[in-house]
NUNU-939862 format. One record per atom (N, C-alpha, C): residue in one letter; x, y, z. Coordinates in steps of 0.05 Angstrom, whole numbers, plus 5000, padded with zeros to 4 digits. Atoms other than C-alpha are relative to their C-alpha. Layout:
BEGIN
aXYZ ...
This chain:
BEGIN
m500950045035 m208385503408 m501949964994 v499050095011 v214885343384 v499849645008 s500550344986 s215484643427 s497349824992 g502450095003 g208984533400 g500449934979 l498150175037 l211384503324 l500649885002 d498750275009 d216584173343 d499049724999 e500850234996 e212783643368 e498049914980 a501650025019 a207383673318 a502249974962 l497750165018 l213083583267 l501349775000 s498050314993 s216783023300 s497449834992 e500450194999 e210882683301 e498649904974 a500249985031 a209182833231 a502749814987 r497750135013 r215882543205 r500149655019 l500350414990 l213981863257 l498349874977 l501750055008 l208181893225 l500349874967 h499050115026 h211481853157 h500649765003 q498150195004 q216781373171 q498749734997 e500750215007 e212480873190 e497549844986 i502250125021 i207380933138 i501649724973 i498050165031 i213380803088 i500849765012 r498550274995 r216580303131 r496449764991 y501950074999 y208679923137 y499550004970 d500350115024 d208080023064 d501549864975 a498850125004 a213979753043 a500749665008 k501650244977 k211679173093 k497849824979 l502550205006 l205178963063 l501050064954 k500250065039 k207779102978 k500949814998 l499450195002 l212278572992 l498349795008 r502050174981 r207178163032 r497949884965 i502150105023 i202978252965 i501649874966 r498150145020 r208678092914 r500149765001 d499050234996 d210377532944 d497749745002 l502250064995 l202777282956 l499249754974 p500450175016 p201676882892 p501449775001 t498450305010 t207276472891 t500249895037 k499350044974 k205976402964 k498049695016 i502350114991 i198576052971 i500549654986 d500850225007 d196975312961 d496750015005 n503450005002 n189675312982 n498650215008 e501149884991 e184475723000 e500050185028 t500649924968 t184675773076 t504050194996 d496649795000 d193176053066 d499050164990 l501149865010 l189576513019 l497950235019 l501549734982 l184176783071 l501750125023 q498349954987 q190376783119 q500950344994 e497549845007 e195477193082 e499150334985 t502649725008 t188577703051 t500350095031 r501049814973 r187077843132 r502850055007 a497149894990 a194677953142 a500450264990 c500449685017 c195178493090 c498950205003 r502949854998 r188978783103 r500150155022 s498949954972 s191678803187 s500750254987 v498949685004 v196379303150 v499850204991 i502449695013 i192479693106 i499350165021 s500449864963 s188879823178 s502050205010 d498249904988 d195180013207 d499750254985 i498949785022 i197880503150 i497050255003 s502849825008 s190180793145 s500450135032 t500049754973 t190380983224 t502250204995 r497349784990 r196681293219 r499850244972 i501349785028 i194281663147 i497750255011 e503049814997 e187881923184 e502450165020 k498649804980 k193582143246 k501850204983 l498549805017 l198282463197 l497550204985 a501649685004 a192182923171 a499350125017 l501249874981 l191183133234 l501550185006 v497649864982 v198083423241 v499650284992 p499249695020 p198084003187 p497150245025 a501149834989 a192384333237 a500750095013 r498649814971 r196784413300 r503750134978 l497949935015 l201784753240 l499450274999 t501049655012 t202285463233 t502150034981 s498949885029 s207585463169 s499249854981 k501750135024 k204085433108 k502049794985 s498250305014 s209585043079 s500949715007 d500450175003 d209684533125 d498149855006 h502550095007 h202984483123 h499449894969 q500550205011 q202784353054 q502249704991 s497950265013 s208783843052 s497949795018 v501250254989 v204583403105 v497349814980 l503050075012 l198583503068 l501249824973 s498650235025 s202983213004 s498949795012 q498550314981 q205082603043 q496949825006 v501250164988 v198682453074 v497949934968 n499850025024 n195982522991 n501749784986 e498850235009 e200782102969 e500749705018 h500650214988 h199981573019 h497849845004 t504050135007 t192581513008 t500249944985 k499050175031 k194881412935 k501149685003 e498550124998 e199580922954 e498549785012 l503150164990 l193780562999 l498549884981 e502150235022 e188780462941 e500949964983 a498850175010 a193880262907 a500849774998 s498950314974 s196579782950 s496949814994 k502250235005 k189179482962 k498449924975 k501050055036 k188479452877 k501249735005 d498650204998 d194579032875 d498749785032 l500650164982 l191978672937 l498149754988 g501750095011 g186178532895 g500549804980 l497950245017 l190178292835 l501249685006 a498150114994 a194977892872 a498449715014 a501350254995 a189477532902 a497449844977 q500850025019 q185877492844 q501749704985 k498650095019 k191777162808 k501749795016 a499550164986 a193476702868 a497749695000 r502350245011 r187276432857 r499949774965 k499650215026 k187976282789 k502349824995 g498050155002 g194775992803 g498949695011 m501750274988 m191175492848 m498749874987 e501850055026 e185975342794 e501649884990 s497150165018 s192075202751 s500549835011 r498150154997 r195974872795 r498149655017 n502150235000 n189674372816 n499749864978 r500850165023 r187974292754 r502649844985 s498150185013 s194874022726 s500049755018 r499850304977 r194973602808 r497649844977 l502250165012 l187873302765 l500849984987 l498750085035 l191173262701 l501549745009 d498550214990 d196672892732 d499449745016 e501450194980 e192772512787 e497449864980 g501950215021 g187872272721 g502749914985 e497450255018 e194272082679 e501149725026 v498750244984 v196771602743 v498049834998 v501050354997 v190871242750 v499150094973 v499950085028 v189871292672 v502749714998 r497950194989 r196770952684 r499449705003 r500150244981 r194270462732 r498649914997 r501850155017 r188270322696 r501249724974 k498550225023 k192770072640 k501049825018 r499250234986 r196869742680 r498749785018 e501950254986 e191969322716 e498549814977 e500350075033 e189069292642 e501149684989 e497250065013 e195168972616 e500149795025 e499850354979 e195768532687 e497549754997 t501350175002 t189168262683 t499749824973 g499250095014 g190568142612 g502149684998 r496750204991 r197067762628 r498449795014 k501350224982 k193167412682 k498149834981 g502150275012 g187367142634 g500449844980 e498550085020 e192966972578 e501249755018 e499650134991 e195766592635 e498649775009 g502750234994 g189366322659 g499349824972 g500450185017 g188066072587 g502049794998 e498250235002 e194565772580 e500149735023 r501350254974 r192565372645 r498649874997 l501550104997 l187065222637 l499649814969 a500450185027 a188265002557 a502449705013 l497350215001 l194764502590 l498249895018 l501850134998 l189664272634 l498449824999 v501450135021 v184764072586 v501949794983 e497850155019 e190863732547 e499949915014 r498950254986 r193063422608 r496149775009 m501550125001 m185663312622 m499949624981 a500250215028 a184762962547 a501849795005 g498050135003 g191662662555 g498849675020 r500850164976 r188362232628 r497349814977 v502750185008 v181962082593 v501049764972 g499350265023 g185961742534 g501149845018 q498750144979 q190261402591 q498149835006 s502250254982 s183261172616 s499049814989 e503150185008 e179260952556 e502949864985 d498250235013 d187160552534 d500449875030 a499850134972 a187060252607 a497249795001 m502350135004 m179360122593 m501049774986 r500150075023 r180959832528 r502349725015 d498450314984 d186659272569 d498749915017 i501550214981 i181459162623 i498049794973 v501350155013 v177358902574 v500349754977 r498050155003 r182258582540 r501149695014 s498750264978 s185058202599 s497449815011 s501650184994 s177158062613 s499449764987 e501050295016 e176157742549 e501549814998 t498950204997 t182357382550 t500349815020 l500550154969 l181457142627 l497649835000 g502650125016 g174656922596 g500849734980 k497850235016 k178656572545 k501149835012 t498950114970 t182356322599 t498449805011 h501550244975 h177156002637 h499049874981 q501050225024 q173855682576 q502249934991 e496750145010 e180055432554 e499649805029 y499150094966 y180755292640 y496949644985 h502250185004 h173654872631 h500749804982 s499850285016 s175054552571 s502449705006 q497050124996 q181754332591 q500449825030 s499750134988 s179254072647 s498049745005 a502350205001 a173053652628 a502549764983 f498150075004 f178953392585 f501349875010 i498150174980 i183253102639 i498549925019 q502050284990 q176752832675 q499749844977 t500650265017 t175652462611 t502249825008 g496650025003 g183552372612 g500849715026 n500050064967 n183152162689 n498749784997 k501350145005 k177251682668 k501449784989 l498250265015 l180251332615 l502149945011 i496850134980 i187551212660 i498349805014 s500350184985 s183150882707 s497749825003 k501150295007 k179150502663 k502349834987 w497550215001 w186150282637 w501349805022 e498750174978 e188450122705 e499349785009 r502350294987 r182449692732 r500349854968 r499950215016 r182849372660 r503849935004 e498250065001 e190549282666 e500449795022 l499450194962 l189049042744 l499349644985 t501350195004 t184248552711 t502149864981 d497950165019 d189148382655 d502749865013 k497750324984 k193948082708 k499849885015 i501450254984 i189347772752 i499149734984 l500150135017 l187847432695 l501649764982 v497650194997 v194047192677 v501649955018 a498950164976 a196247092742 a497349714995 i500550185006 i190046632732 i500249734986 a498250115024 a192446362674 a502849795000 i496450114997 i199746212691 i498749805030 l500750184981 l195845872762 l499649714987 f501150235014 f191845492720 f502349834978 y497950165004 y197645302676 y501949825017 f498550184979 f201545092729 f498449815013 a501150155003 a196044652749 a499349864989 a500250265010 a195544262702 a502449864985 c497750174999 c202444132681 c500449905029 y499350144983 y202843922752 y497549695003 y501550274997 y197243482748 y500249804977 v498450275037 v200643122676 v501549955011 i497750164990 i206343032712 i498949805024 n500450254981 n203942772770 n497549764993 k502050275013 k198442272728 k503049794995 r498850185017 r203642022686 r502549885015 f497350184983 f210941952735 f499350045021 l499950044970 l209242032804 l498149905006 q501850205003 q203841562803 q502749685005 k497050275021 k209641072763 k500649915045 f498050034980 f213841212829 f499049995034 y502250144963 y207941152884 y500449675006 f500150314996 f206940472854 f503349785013 w497450114995 w214040222864 w500350065030 
């Protein structure tokens, strides 16, 4: 009888210590739960782990509640029942704390998600702002390049117009030169004709002069022959 009593008391002490140890472990996990959860998956896993510890504690409380029936001492009986009631109350409090911790963790996740979304939104806004600024800058550069291109094209058009005017003036000058060439050619041809006529006339004059000289010498010879040479022949 005494041996059975000692065994019951030892079992009660062992269950009481295990419940205290598991309860401390549960309270520590419940306390850290809001700060170590980042998503619903982690929350679900941690909640399951806490509920597993609660189940272990509940099982040991139930075993502890069976021990008083094996005790004969009223004081030991009351002591174990008091422990059962205390552990049961602590377990119910831990369950409520677990629910509150889960809610707090969920609110923390929502707050962090909102902050993350706000941060991402700010990042998106800043990125869009940079893109708009970059687009505006590129637009301004494109406008400047376009204006420079238009200016260059206008300069080239002006140069083309100047070149065209030069070509037109050159064409007019060539036309005038061509006309003057034709005029000078006609004048040269006329001069050549006049020179040819003058050369022919000069030749004619030379022939006439030669004929006149020959006629003169023939006349002189005739006169000399008549007056002087015939007298010598008669002698």
